[in-house]
All heavy atoms as a GROMACS GRO file, in nm:
protein
  586
    1MET      N    1  -8.660   2.916   3.214
    1MET     CA    2  -8.555   2.830   3.192
    1MET      C    3  -8.502   2.764   3.315
    1MET      O    4  -8.459   2.647   3.318
    1MET     CB    5  -8.444   2.909   3.116
    1MET     CG    6  -8.332   2.826   3.065
    1MET     SD    7  -8.384   2.692   2.956
    1MET     CE    8  -8.257   2.573   2.982
    2ALA      N    9  -8.517   2.835   3.433
    2ALA     CA   10  -8.466   2.788   3.559
    2ALA      C   11  -8.543   2.654   3.592
    2ALA      O   12  -8.483   2.568   3.650
    2ALA     CB   13  -8.483   2.884   3.659
    3VAL      N   14  -8.668   2.645   3.555
    3VAL     CA   15  -8.739   2.523   3.580
    3VAL      C   16  -8.687   2.402   3.511
    3VAL      O   17  -8.667   2.297   3.566
    3VAL     CB   18  -8.887   2.549   3.534
    3VAL    CG1   19  -8.973   2.417   3.543
    3VAL    CG2   20  -8.959   2.653   3.627
    4LEU      N   21  -8.646   2.431   3.376
    4LEU     CA   22  -8.582   2.305   3.305
    4LEU      C   23  -8.452   2.279   3.360
    4LEU      O   24  -8.419   2.160   3.368
    4LEU     CB   25  -8.568   2.352   3.155
    4LEU     CG   26  -8.689   2.356   3.077
    4LEU    CD1   27  -8.673   2.410   2.942
    4LEU    CD2   28  -8.762   2.230   3.074
    5GLU      N   29  -8.365   2.376   3.408
    5GLU     CA   30  -8.242   2.347   3.464
    5GLU      C   31  -8.251   2.265   3.593
    5GLU      O   32  -8.182   2.174   3.612
    5GLU     CB   33  -8.167   2.480   3.479
    5GLU     CG   34  -8.127   2.544   3.360
    5GLU     CD   35  -8.066   2.682   3.375
    5GLU    OE1   36  -8.066   2.736   3.493
    5GLU    OE2   37  -8.035   2.742   3.275
    6ARG      N   38  -8.354   2.302   3.673
    6ARG     CA   39  -8.369   2.236   3.795
    6ARG      C   40  -8.421   2.088   3.767
    6ARG      O   41  -8.377   1.995   3.832
    6ARG     CB   42  -8.465   2.307   3.890
    6ARG     CG   43  -8.408   2.427   3.958
    6ARG     CD   44  -8.498   2.477   4.071
    6ARG     NE   45  -8.636   2.520   4.019
    6ARG     CZ   46  -8.656   2.634   3.968
    6ARG    NH1   47  -8.564   2.728   3.963
    6ARG    NH2   48  -8.775   2.668   3.929
    7ALA      N   49  -8.506   2.077   3.670
    7ALA     CA   50  -8.551   1.948   3.639
    7ALA      C   51  -8.439   1.851   3.578
    7ALA      O   52  -8.432   1.739   3.623
    7ALA     CB   53  -8.669   1.955   3.519
    8LEU      N   54  -8.356   1.912   3.504
    8LEU     CA   55  -8.242   1.833   3.449
    8LEU      C   56  -8.145   1.793   3.564
    8LEU      O   57  -8.101   1.683   3.572
    8LEU     CB   58  -8.167   1.910   3.340
    8LEU     CG   59  -8.049   1.838   3.267
    8LEU    CD1   60  -8.104   1.712   3.207
    8LEU    CD2   61  -7.993   1.922   3.162
    9ALA      N   62  -8.121   1.888   3.650
    9ALA     CA   63  -8.028   1.862   3.772
    9ALA      C   64  -8.094   1.757   3.857
    9ALA      O   65  -8.026   1.666   3.906
    9ALA     CB   66  -8.000   1.988   3.849
   10GLY      N   67  -8.222   1.757   3.868
   10GLY     CA   68  -8.300   1.658   3.950
   10GLY      C   69  -8.278   1.519   3.889
   10GLY      O   70  -8.264   1.418   3.964
   11VAL      N   71  -8.291   1.514   3.753
   11VAL     CA   72  -8.276   1.379   3.688
   11VAL      C   73  -8.126   1.337   3.709
   11VAL      O   74  -8.104   1.220   3.747
   11VAL     CB   75  -8.301   1.390   3.523
   11VAL    CG1   76  -8.253   1.276   3.451
   11VAL    CG2   77  -8.453   1.422   3.507
   12ARG      N   78  -8.031   1.425   3.688
   12ARG     CA   79  -7.892   1.388   3.706
   12ARG      C   80  -7.872   1.331   3.851
   12ARG      O   81  -7.811   1.238   3.877
   12ARG     CB   82  -7.802   1.517   3.688
   12ARG     CG   83  -7.658   1.486   3.727
   12ARG     CD   84  -7.589   1.604   3.759
   12ARG     NE   85  -7.640   1.678   3.870
   12ARG     CZ   86  -7.619   1.799   3.911
   12ARG    NH1   87  -7.540   1.874   3.829
   12ARG    NH2   88  -7.681   1.851   4.017
   13ASP      N   89  -7.922   1.411   3.951
   13ASP     CA   90  -7.909   1.363   4.090
   13ASP      C   91  -7.972   1.230   4.124
   13ASP      O   92  -7.922   1.159   4.202
   13ASP     CB   93  -7.954   1.475   4.189
   13ASP     CG   94  -7.872   1.604   4.172
   13ASP    OD1   95  -7.760   1.599   4.108
   13ASP    OD2   96  -7.914   1.713   4.220
   14GLY      N   97  -8.085   1.212   4.061
   14GLY     CA   98  -8.155   1.084   4.085
   14GLY      C   99  -8.104   0.962   4.013
   14GLY      O  100  -8.135   0.847   4.048
   15LEU      N  101  -8.023   0.977   3.909
   15LEU     CA  102  -7.975   0.876   3.820
   15LEU      C  103  -7.867   0.799   3.889
   15LEU      O  104  -7.851   0.668   3.858
   15LEU     CB  105  -7.954   0.916   3.683
   15LEU     CG  106  -8.079   0.941   3.602
   15LEU    CD1  107  -8.029   1.003   3.463
   15LEU    CD2  108  -8.155   0.818   3.574
   16GLY      N  109  -7.780   0.855   3.959
   16GLY     CA  110  -7.661   0.786   4.011
   16GLY      C  111  -7.583   0.727   3.906
   16GLY      O  112  -7.529   0.793   3.819
   17CYS      N  113  -7.560   0.598   3.913
   17CYS     CA  114  -7.480   0.515   3.819
   17CYS      C  115  -7.559   0.461   3.699
   17CYS      O  116  -7.506   0.379   3.626
   17CYS     CB  117  -7.409   0.420   3.885
   17CYS     SG  118  -7.282   0.471   3.994
   18ASP      N  119  -7.681   0.499   3.681
   18ASP     CA  120  -7.773   0.455   3.573
   18ASP      C  121  -7.710   0.494   3.438
   18ASP      O  122  -7.641   0.586   3.420
   18ASP     CB  123  -7.910   0.525   3.584
   18ASP     CG  124  -8.006   0.471   3.494
   18ASP    OD1  125  -8.007   0.512   3.368
   18ASP    OD2  126  -8.100   0.398   3.528
   19ARG      N  127  -7.733   0.403   3.338
   19ARG     CA  128  -7.679   0.420   3.208
   19ARG      C  129  -7.723   0.548   3.140
   19ARG      O  130  -7.656   0.601   3.050
   19ARG     CB  131  -7.718   0.306   3.116
   19ARG     CG  132  -7.874   0.295   3.088
   19ARG     CD  133  -7.905   0.182   2.995
   19ARG     NE  134  -8.053   0.161   3.006
   19ARG     CZ  135  -8.145   0.228   2.953
   19ARG    NH1  136  -8.113   0.336   2.885
   19ARG    NH2  137  -8.268   0.207   2.960
   20ARG      N  138  -7.833   0.608   3.194
   20ARG     CA  139  -7.875   0.744   3.132
   20ARG      C  140  -7.817   0.861   3.198
   20ARG      O  141  -7.843   0.974   3.160
   20ARG     CB  142  -8.020   0.747   3.152
   20ARG     CG  143  -8.093   0.638   3.074
   20ARG     CD  144  -8.243   0.626   3.114
   20ARG     NE  145  -8.257   0.581   3.251
   20ARG     CZ  146  -8.369   0.544   3.319
   20ARG    NH1  147  -8.474   0.553   3.250
   20ARG    NH2  148  -8.363   0.504   3.440
   21ALA      N  149  -7.730   0.841   3.301
   21ALA     CA  150  -7.680   0.952   3.382
   21ALA      C  151  -7.578   1.042   3.303
   21ALA      O  152  -7.578   1.162   3.328
   21ALA     CB  153  -7.616   0.898   3.513
   22PRO      N  154  -7.494   0.979   3.218
   22PRO     CA  155  -7.386   1.061   3.169
   22PRO      C  156  -7.440   1.195   3.092
   22PRO      O  157  -7.384   1.301   3.106
   22PRO     CB  158  -7.307   0.976   3.074
   22PRO     CG  159  -7.325   0.837   3.141
   22PRO     CD  160  -7.466   0.844   3.191
   23PHE      N  161  -7.541   1.173   3.017
   23PHE     CA  162  -7.592   1.285   2.934
   23PHE      C  163  -7.646   1.404   3.032
   23PHE      O  164  -7.608   1.512   3.011
   23PHE     CB  165  -7.693   1.257   2.837
   23PHE     CG  166  -7.735   1.382   2.750
   23PHE    CD1  167  -7.658   1.422   2.647
   23PHE    CD2  168  -7.846   1.457   2.794
   23PHE    CE1  169  -7.699   1.531   2.569
   23PHE    CE2  170  -7.874   1.572   2.724
   23PHE     CZ  171  -7.809   1.609   2.612
   24ALA      N  172  -7.724   1.357   3.126
   24ALA     CA  173  -7.777   1.461   3.222
   24ALA      C  174  -7.662   1.527   3.289
   24ALA      O  175  -7.670   1.660   3.306
   24ALA     CB  176  -7.876   1.398   3.319
   25ALA      N  177  -7.567   1.461   3.343
   25ALA     CA  178  -7.456   1.527   3.416
   25ALA      C  179  -7.382   1.617   3.311
   25ALA      O  180  -7.336   1.730   3.364
   25ALA     CB  181  -7.366   1.409   3.471
   26LEU      N  182  -7.353   1.571   3.197
   26LEU     CA  183  -7.278   1.647   3.113
   26LEU      C  184  -7.347   1.782   3.067
   26LEU      O  185  -7.287   1.891   3.066
   26LEU     CB  186  -7.252   1.567   2.977
   26LEU     CG  187  -7.179   1.641   2.870
   26LEU    CD1  188  -7.043   1.690   2.906
   26LEU    CD2  189  -7.171   1.560   2.738
   27TYR      N  190  -7.478   1.768   3.045
   27TYR     CA  191  -7.554   1.884   3.002
   27TYR      C  192  -7.573   1.978   3.114
   27TYR      O  193  -7.584   2.107   3.083
   27TYR     CB  194  -7.688   1.848   2.938
   27TYR     CG  195  -7.730   1.960   2.843
   27TYR    CD1  196  -7.657   1.968   2.715
   27TYR    CD2  197  -7.819   2.056   2.882
   27TYR    CE1  198  -7.681   2.081   2.638
   27TYR    CE2  199  -7.843   2.152   2.799
   27TYR     CZ  200  -7.771   2.170   2.675
   27TYR     OH  201  -7.802   2.277   2.588
   28VAL      N  202  -7.578   1.933   3.235
   28VAL     CA  203  -7.574   2.037   3.348
   28VAL      C  204  -7.450   2.118   3.347
   28VAL      O  205  -7.464   2.239   3.361
   28VAL     CB  206  -7.603   1.960   3.488
   28VAL    CG1  207  -7.570   2.054   3.606
   28VAL    CG2  208  -7.748   1.908   3.499
   29ARG      N  209  -7.348   2.049   3.323
   29ARG     CA  210  -7.214   2.114   3.309
   29ARG      C  211  -7.206   2.217   3.187
   29ARG      O  212  -7.159   2.322   3.200
   29ARG     CB  213  -7.102   2.008   3.308
   29ARG     CG  214  -6.968   2.073   3.296
   29ARG     CD  215  -6.928   2.153   3.426
   29ARG     NE  216  -6.807   2.222   3.399
   29ARG     CZ  217  -6.791   2.352   3.399
   29ARG    NH1  218  -6.893   2.429   3.422
   29ARG    NH2  219  -6.678   2.414   3.381
   30VAL      N  220  -7.268   2.172   3.082
   30VAL     CA  221  -7.274   2.261   2.962
   30VAL      C  222  -7.350   2.379   2.998
   30VAL      O  223  -7.315   2.494   2.963
   30VAL     CB  224  -7.329   2.186   2.839
   30VAL    CG1  225  -7.374   2.284   2.733
   30VAL    CG2  226  -7.248   2.079   2.779
   31GLN      N  227  -7.465   2.370   3.064
   31GLN     CA  228  -7.543   2.484   3.111
   31GLN      C  229  -7.458   2.579   3.196
   31GLN      O  230  -7.473   2.697   3.182
   31GLN     CB  231  -7.667   2.434   3.177
   31GLN     CG  232  -7.773   2.375   3.100
   31GLN     CD  233  -7.895   2.329   3.177
   31GLN    OE1  234  -7.884   2.274   3.280
   31GLN    NE2  235  -8.010   2.354   3.126
   32GLU      N  236  -7.392   2.518   3.287
   32GLU     CA  237  -7.307   2.605   3.376
   32GLU      C  238  -7.201   2.681   3.302
   32GLU      O  239  -7.180   2.805   3.323
   32GLU     CB  240  -7.247   2.520   3.486
   32GLU     CG  241  -7.353   2.465   3.573
   32GLU     CD  242  -7.292   2.347   3.672
   32GLU    OE1  243  -7.174   2.307   3.656
   32GLU    OE2  244  -7.364   2.304   3.761
   33ALA      N  245  -7.140   2.609   3.214
   33ALA     CA  246  -7.028   2.676   3.133
   33ALA      C  247  -7.089   2.788   3.039
   33ALA      O  248  -7.032   2.887   3.029
   33ALA     CB  249  -6.962   2.563   3.056
   34LEU      N  250  -7.206   2.758   2.980
   34LEU     CA  251  -7.265   2.855   2.890
   34LEU      C  252  -7.302   2.977   2.972
   34LEU      O  253  -7.269   3.093   2.929
   34LEU     CB  254  -7.382   2.794   2.823
   34LEU     CG  255  -7.467   2.893   2.732
   34LEU    CD1  256  -7.377   2.953   2.626
   34LEU    CD2  257  -7.591   2.819   2.672
   35ALA      N  258  -7.365   2.958   3.089
   35ALA     CA  259  -7.402   3.077   3.167
   35ALA      C  260  -7.276   3.153   3.211
   35ALA      O  261  -7.280   3.278   3.209
   35ALA     CB  262  -7.483   3.029   3.298
   36GLY      N  263  -7.166   3.087   3.252
   36GLY     CA  264  -7.049   3.157   3.296
   36GLY      C  265  -6.988   3.231   3.177
   36GLY      O  266  -6.946   3.346   3.188
   37THR      N  267  -6.975   3.174   3.068
   37THR     CA  268  -6.933   3.233   2.941
   37THR      C  269  -7.015   3.370   2.914
   37THR      O  270  -6.965   3.458   2.870
   37THR     CB  271  -6.928   3.145   2.817
   37THR    OG1  272  -6.836   3.031   2.841
   37THR    CG2  273  -6.873   3.206   2.696
   38LEU      N  274  -7.141   3.354   2.913
   38LEU     CA  275  -7.224   3.466   2.881
   38LEU      C  276  -7.206   3.583   2.978
   38LEU      O  277  -7.201   3.697   2.945
   38LEU     CB  278  -7.377   3.423   2.889
   38LEU     CG  279  -7.412   3.336   2.771
   38LEU    CD1  280  -7.566   3.282   2.787
   38LEU    CD2  281  -7.402   3.420   2.638
   39ARG      N  282  -7.177   3.546   3.109
   39ARG     CA  283  -7.138   3.654   3.206
   39ARG      C  284  -7.014   3.715   3.187
   39ARG      O  285  -6.990   3.835   3.193
   39ARG     CB  286  -7.147   3.587   3.350
   39ARG     CG  287  -7.286   3.587   3.416
   39ARG     CD  288  -7.273   3.557   3.560
   39ARG     NE  289  -7.185   3.448   3.589
   39ARG     CZ  290  -7.225   3.319   3.593
   39ARG    NH1  291  -7.352   3.287   3.558
   39ARG    NH2  292  -7.141   3.218   3.621
   40GLU      N  293  -6.911   3.624   3.165
   40GLU     CA  294  -6.771   3.672   3.144
   40GLU      C  295  -6.733   3.734   3.014
   40GLU      O  296  -6.641   3.812   3.006
   40GLU     CB  297  -6.672   3.554   3.180
   40GLU     CG  298  -6.694   3.510   3.325
   40GLU     CD  299  -6.638   3.364   3.345
   40GLU    OE1  300  -6.560   3.310   3.248
   40GLU    OE2  301  -6.658   3.300   3.446
   41ARG      N  302  -6.799   3.700   2.911
   41ARG     CA  303  -6.768   3.743   2.779
   41ARG      C  304  -6.901   3.780   2.697
   41ARG      O  305  -6.943   3.711   2.609
   41ARG     CB  306  -6.694   3.633   2.694
   41ARG     CG  307  -6.566   3.599   2.765
   41ARG     CD  308  -6.489   3.490   2.695
   41ARG     NE  309  -6.447   3.540   2.556
   41ARG     CZ  310  -6.409   3.458   2.460
   41ARG    NH1  311  -6.396   3.339   2.486
   41ARG    NH2  312  -6.374   3.510   2.346
   42PRO      N  313  -6.964   3.884   2.751
   42PRO     CA  314  -7.103   3.920   2.706
   42PRO      C  315  -7.106   3.944   2.551
   42PRO      O  316  -7.215   3.932   2.492
   42PRO     CB  317  -7.137   4.043   2.777
   42PRO     CG  318  -7.012   4.091   2.847
   42PRO     CD  319  -6.908   3.976   2.844
   43GLY      N  320  -7.006   3.983   2.481
   43GLY     CA  321  -7.015   4.004   2.337
   43GLY      C  322  -6.970   3.893   2.258
   43GLY      O  323  -6.963   3.906   2.126
   44LEU      N  324  -6.947   3.774   2.316
   44LEU     CA  325  -6.907   3.653   2.244
   44LEU      C  326  -7.004   3.610   2.143
   44LEU      O  327  -6.972   3.576   2.029
   44LEU     CB  328  -6.867   3.544   2.340
   44LEU     CG  329  -6.806   3.413   2.270
   44LEU    CD1  330  -6.679   3.441   2.196
   44LEU    CD2  331  -6.791   3.310   2.374
   45PHE      N  332  -7.131   3.605   2.180
   45PHE     CA  333  -7.239   3.557   2.089
   45PHE      C  334  -7.315   3.672   2.031
   45PHE      O  335  -7.339   3.773   2.097
   45PHE     CB  336  -7.338   3.471   2.164
   45PHE     CG  337  -7.273   3.335   2.218
   45PHE    CD1  338  -7.230   3.332   2.343
   45PHE    CD2  339  -7.272   3.228   2.138
   45PHE    CE1  340  -7.186   3.215   2.390
   45PHE    CE2  341  -7.212   3.113   2.184
   45PHE     CZ  342  -7.173   3.100   2.309
   46ASP      N  343  -7.350   3.659   1.900
   46ASP     CA  344  -7.430   3.765   1.842
   46ASP      C  345  -7.569   3.776   1.909
   46ASP      O  346  -7.619   3.880   1.916
   46ASP     CB  347  -7.445   3.743   1.688
   46ASP     CG  348  -7.320   3.773   1.611
   46ASP    OD1  349  -7.224   3.840   1.664
   46ASP    OD2  350  -7.300   3.703   1.513
   47GLU      N  351  -7.619   3.661   1.943
   47GLU     CA  352  -7.759   3.657   2.007
   47GLU      C  353  -7.750   3.581   2.130
   47GLU      O  354  -7.783   3.460   2.136
   47GLU     CB  355  -7.853   3.592   1.900
   47GLU     CG  356  -7.864   3.671   1.782
   47GLU     CD  357  -7.982   3.620   1.687
   47GLU    OE1  358  -8.080   3.570   1.739
   47GLU    OE2  359  -7.959   3.622   1.574
   48PRO      N  360  -7.695   3.634   2.245
   48PRO     CA  361  -7.680   3.554   2.369
   48PRO      C  362  -7.805   3.504   2.414
   48PRO      O  363  -7.821   3.400   2.478
   48PRO     CB  364  -7.606   3.657   2.463
   48PRO     CG  365  -7.632   3.781   2.404
   48PRO     CD  366  -7.651   3.770   2.253
   49SER      N  367  -7.911   3.578   2.404
   49SER     CA  368  -8.044   3.532   2.464
   49SER      C  369  -8.086   3.410   2.389
   49SER      O  370  -8.148   3.315   2.446
   49SER     CB  371  -8.155   3.642   2.454
   49SER     OG  372  -8.182   3.681   2.322
   50TRP      N  373  -8.058   3.394   2.266
   50TRP     CA  374  -8.094   3.272   2.196
   50TRP      C  375  -8.021   3.157   2.233
   50TRP      O  376  -8.074   3.044   2.263
   50TRP     CB  377  -8.070   3.297   2.039
   50TRP     CG  378  -8.105   3.179   1.963
   50TRP    CD1  379  -8.226   3.121   1.923
   50TRP    CD2  380  -8.008   3.082   1.914
   50TRP    NE1  381  -8.198   3.005   1.842
   50TRP    CE2  382  -8.069   2.980   1.845
   50TRP    CE3  383  -7.868   3.066   1.912
   50TRP    CZ2  384  -8.012   2.873   1.776
   50TRP    CZ3  385  -7.800   2.964   1.854
   50TRP    CH2  386  -7.872   2.871   1.784
   51ALA      N  387  -7.886   3.176   2.248
   51ALA     CA  388  -7.800   3.071   2.299
   51ALA      C  389  -7.835   3.015   2.444
   51ALA      O  390  -7.848   2.899   2.465
   51ALA     CB  391  -7.653   3.110   2.298
   52ALA      N  392  -7.861   3.110   2.524
   52ALA     CA  393  -7.897   3.082   2.670
   52ALA      C  394  -8.046   3.042   2.687
   52ALA      O  395  -8.069   2.963   2.780
   52ALA     CB  396  -7.860   3.194   2.756
   53GLY      N  397  -8.125   3.089   2.588
   53GLY     CA  398  -8.263   3.060   2.614
   53GLY      C  399  -8.323   2.954   2.520
   53GLY      O  400  -8.329   2.838   2.554
   54ASP      N  401  -8.345   2.993   2.399
   54ASP     CA  402  -8.413   2.903   2.310
   54ASP      C  403  -8.343   2.776   2.275
   54ASP      O  404  -8.388   2.669   2.281
   54ASP     CB  405  -8.447   2.980   2.173
   54ASP     CG  406  -8.549   3.089   2.195
   54ASP    OD1  407  -8.609   3.100   2.298
   54ASP    OD2  408  -8.557   3.174   2.095
   55LEU      N  409  -8.209   2.794   2.241
   55LEU     CA  410  -8.132   2.670   2.207
   55LEU      C  411  -8.122   2.583   2.335
   55LEU      O  412  -8.147   2.460   2.320
   55LEU     CB  413  -7.998   2.716   2.154
   55LEU     CG  414  -7.899   2.604   2.124
   55LEU    CD1  415  -7.952   2.524   2.008
   55LEU    CD2  416  -7.756   2.660   2.090
   56ASN      N  417  -8.085   2.634   2.440
   56ASN     CA  418  -8.066   2.558   2.562
   56ASN      C  419  -8.198   2.498   2.600
   56ASN      O  420  -8.203   2.368   2.633
   56ASN     CB  421  -8.019   2.646   2.676
   56ASN     CG  422  -7.960   2.574   2.790
   56ASN    OD1  423  -7.915   2.462   2.778
   56ASN    ND2  424  -7.966   2.634   2.902
   57ALA      N  425  -8.310   2.569   2.602
   57ALA     CA  426  -8.441   2.509   2.632
   57ALA      C  427  -8.477   2.395   2.541
   57ALA      O  428  -8.531   2.291   2.583
   57ALA     CB  429  -8.540   2.624   2.632
   58ALA      N  430  -8.451   2.409   2.408
   58ALA     CA  431  -8.482   2.309   2.317
   58ALA      C  432  -8.408   2.175   2.344
   58ALA      O  433  -8.476   2.066   2.343
   58ALA     CB  434  -8.451   2.358   2.179
   59PHE      N  435  -8.274   2.193   2.370
   59PHE     CA  436  -8.203   2.067   2.403
   59PHE      C  437  -8.244   1.996   2.534
   59PHE      O  438  -8.266   1.883   2.541
   59PHE     CB  439  -8.056   2.097   2.418
   59PHE     CG  440  -7.983   2.100   2.280
   59PHE    CD1  441  -7.947   2.210   2.224
   59PHE    CD2  442  -7.951   1.972   2.218
   59PHE    CE1  443  -7.881   2.217   2.097
   59PHE    CE2  444  -7.896   1.974   2.095
   59PHE     CZ  445  -7.853   2.098   2.042
   60VAL      N  446  -8.269   2.074   2.637
   60VAL     CA  447  -8.311   2.025   2.766
   60VAL      C  448  -8.451   1.957   2.749
   60VAL      O  449  -8.473   1.853   2.802
   60VAL     CB  450  -8.307   2.128   2.879
   60VAL    CG1  451  -8.370   2.077   3.003
   60VAL    CG2  452  -8.166   2.180   2.903
   61SER      N  453  -8.538   2.034   2.683
   61SER     CA  454  -8.678   1.979   2.665
   61SER      C  455  -8.669   1.848   2.592
   61SER      O  456  -8.746   1.753   2.626
   61SER     CB  457  -8.764   2.081   2.593
   61SER     OG  458  -8.786   2.193   2.676
   62ALA      N  459  -8.602   1.837   2.484
   62ALA     CA  460  -8.589   1.713   2.404
   62ALA      C  461  -8.526   1.601   2.485
   62ALA      O  462  -8.576   1.490   2.486
   62ALA     CB  463  -8.498   1.739   2.278
   63TYR      N  464  -8.428   1.632   2.571
   63TYR     CA  465  -8.379   1.520   2.657
   63TYR      C  466  -8.476   1.479   2.753
   63TYR      O  467  -8.497   1.356   2.780
   63TYR     CB  468  -8.251   1.575   2.730
   63TYR     CG  469  -8.191   1.474   2.830
   63TYR    CD1  470  -8.125   1.362   2.788
   63TYR    CD2  471  -8.231   1.485   2.970
   63TYR    CE1  472  -8.096   1.260   2.874
   63TYR    CE2  473  -8.188   1.394   3.063
   63TYR     CZ  474  -8.127   1.281   3.008
   63TYR     OH  475  -8.093   1.180   3.105
   64LEU      N  476  -8.542   1.575   2.825
   64LEU     CA  477  -8.643   1.535   2.927
   64LEU      C  478  -8.761   1.446   2.869
   64LEU      O  479  -8.803   1.362   2.930
   64LEU     CB  480  -8.696   1.651   3.004
   64LEU     CG  481  -8.586   1.734   3.088
   64LEU    CD1  482  -8.643   1.850   3.151
   64LEU    CD2  483  -8.533   1.628   3.195
   65ARG      N  484  -8.800   1.486   2.742
   65ARG     CA  485  -8.903   1.408   2.685
   65ARG      C  486  -8.852   1.272   2.658
   65ARG      O  487  -8.929   1.173   2.674
   65ARG     CB  488  -8.955   1.472   2.557
   65ARG     CG  489  -9.047   1.595   2.572
   65ARG     CD  490  -9.117   1.640   2.445
   65ARG     NE  491  -9.017   1.657   2.330
   65ARG     CZ  492  -8.949   1.779   2.310
   65ARG    NH1  493  -8.974   1.880   2.384
   65ARG    NH2  494  -8.867   1.787   2.212
   66SER      N  495  -8.736   1.257   2.608
   66SER     CA  496  -8.682   1.117   2.568
   66SER      C  497  -8.657   1.048   2.709
   66SER      O  498  -8.690   0.917   2.708
   66SER     CB  499  -8.548   1.141   2.503
   66SER     OG  500  -8.568   1.199   2.377
   67TYR      N  501  -8.609   1.113   2.801
   67TYR     CA  502  -8.590   1.033   2.927
   67TYR      C  503  -8.727   0.983   2.986
   67TYR      O  504  -8.737   0.872   3.032
   67TYR     CB  505  -8.522   1.139   3.028
   67TYR     CG  506  -8.523   1.090   3.180
   67TYR    CD1  507  -8.426   0.992   3.206
   67TYR    CD2  508  -8.600   1.139   3.267
   67TYR    CE1  509  -8.419   0.936   3.330
   67TYR    CE2  510  -8.590   1.099   3.401
   67TYR     CZ  511  -8.507   0.985   3.439
   67TYR     OH  512  -8.499   0.948   3.554
   68GLU      N  513  -8.822   1.071   2.983
   68GLU     CA  514  -8.954   1.022   3.032
   68GLU      C  515  -9.008   0.909   2.951
   68GLU      O  516  -9.070   0.826   2.997
   68GLU     CB  517  -9.055   1.144   3.040
   68GLU     CG  518  -9.026   1.242   3.157
   68GLU     CD  519  -9.017   1.180   3.294
   68GLU    OE1  520  -9.097   1.089   3.319
   68GLU    OE2  521  -8.933   1.222   3.376
   69ALA      N  522  -8.997   0.923   2.819
   69ALA     CA  523  -9.040   0.810   2.725
   69ALA      C  524  -8.971   0.677   2.769
   69ALA      O  525  -9.030   0.574   2.773
   69ALA     CB  526  -9.018   0.850   2.578
   70ASP      N  527  -8.845   0.687   2.790
   70ASP     CA  528  -8.760   0.571   2.824
   70ASP      C  529  -8.814   0.507   2.954
   70ASP      O  530  -8.830   0.388   2.975
   70ASP     CB  531  -8.616   0.603   2.836
   70ASP     CG  532  -8.529   0.487   2.867
   70ASP    OD1  533  -8.524   0.384   2.785
   70ASP    OD2  534  -8.460   0.475   2.964
   71ARG      N  535  -8.830   0.594   3.053
   71ARG     CA  536  -8.881   0.551   3.181
   71ARG      C  537  -9.019   0.480   3.173
   71ARG      O  538  -9.043   0.390   3.247
   71ARG     CB  539  -8.890   0.671   3.273
   71ARG     CG  540  -8.760   0.716   3.337
   71ARG     CD  541  -8.772   0.820   3.440
   71ARG     NE  542  -8.869   0.770   3.543
   71ARG     CZ  543  -8.910   0.844   3.638
   71ARG    NH1  544  -8.867   0.966   3.651
   71ARG    NH2  545  -9.000   0.804   3.727
   72ALA      N  546  -9.100   0.528   3.082
   72ALA     CA  547  -9.227   0.474   3.059
   72ALA      C  548  -9.238   0.355   2.963
   72ALA      O  549  -9.340   0.294   2.946
   72ALA     CB  550  -9.331   0.589   3.010
   73GLY      N  551  -9.124   0.320   2.913
   73GLY     CA  552  -9.113   0.201   2.827
   73GLY      C  553  -9.158   0.236   2.676
   73GLY      O  554  -9.180   0.142   2.604
   74ARG      N  555  -9.164   0.359   2.648
   74ARG     CA  556  -9.205   0.399   2.518
   74ARG      C  557  -9.078   0.417   2.426
   74ARG      O  558  -8.972   0.428   2.482
   74ARG     CB  559  -9.282   0.527   2.512
   74ARG     CG  560  -9.408   0.521   2.599
   74ARG     CD  561  -9.499   0.647   2.568
   74ARG     NE  562  -9.428   0.769   2.601
   74ARG     CZ  563  -9.416   0.831   2.720
   74ARG    NH1  564  -9.481   0.784   2.819
   74ARG    NH2  565  -9.348   0.946   2.724
   75PRO      N  566  -9.089   0.399   2.301
   75PRO     CA  567  -8.974   0.426   2.211
   75PRO      C  568  -8.913   0.574   2.231
   75PRO      O  569  -8.988   0.663   2.251
   75PRO     CB  570  -9.036   0.411   2.069
   75PRO     CG  571  -9.167   0.349   2.083
   75PRO     CD  572  -9.209   0.384   2.229
   76VAL      N  573  -8.780   0.562   2.217
   76VAL     CA  574  -8.720   0.692   2.232
   76VAL      C  575  -8.652   0.726   2.095
   76VAL      O  576  -8.575   0.645   2.037
   76VAL     CB  577  -8.605   0.681   2.334
   76VAL    CG1  578  -8.520   0.809   2.337
   76VAL    CG2  579  -8.667   0.653   2.475
   77PRO      N  580  -8.673   0.840   2.044
   77PRO     CA  581  -8.620   0.880   1.908
   77PRO      C  582  -8.472   0.882   1.918
   77PRO      O  583  -8.409   0.919   2.021
   77PRO     CB  584  -8.682   1.020   1.876
   77PRO     CG  585  -8.722   1.068   2.010
   77PRO     CD  586  -8.756   0.949   2.103
   0.00000   0.00000   0.00000
């Protein structure tokens, strides 16, 4: 997961004022908040590994695929 987080932060840092920047910046913040919540309130989620792992990875992966498609001029779902 750390690889996806670094990739997303890299996209955010590289976009600057680009129209695609808000989602990357927002989702980096969501990741930070989720990680903090899982540390500070470990019993909050019934399945914390799913929230921090599978769900998070799915969202980041979908965004990165769409971002790369847009950069390549392909249709974005």
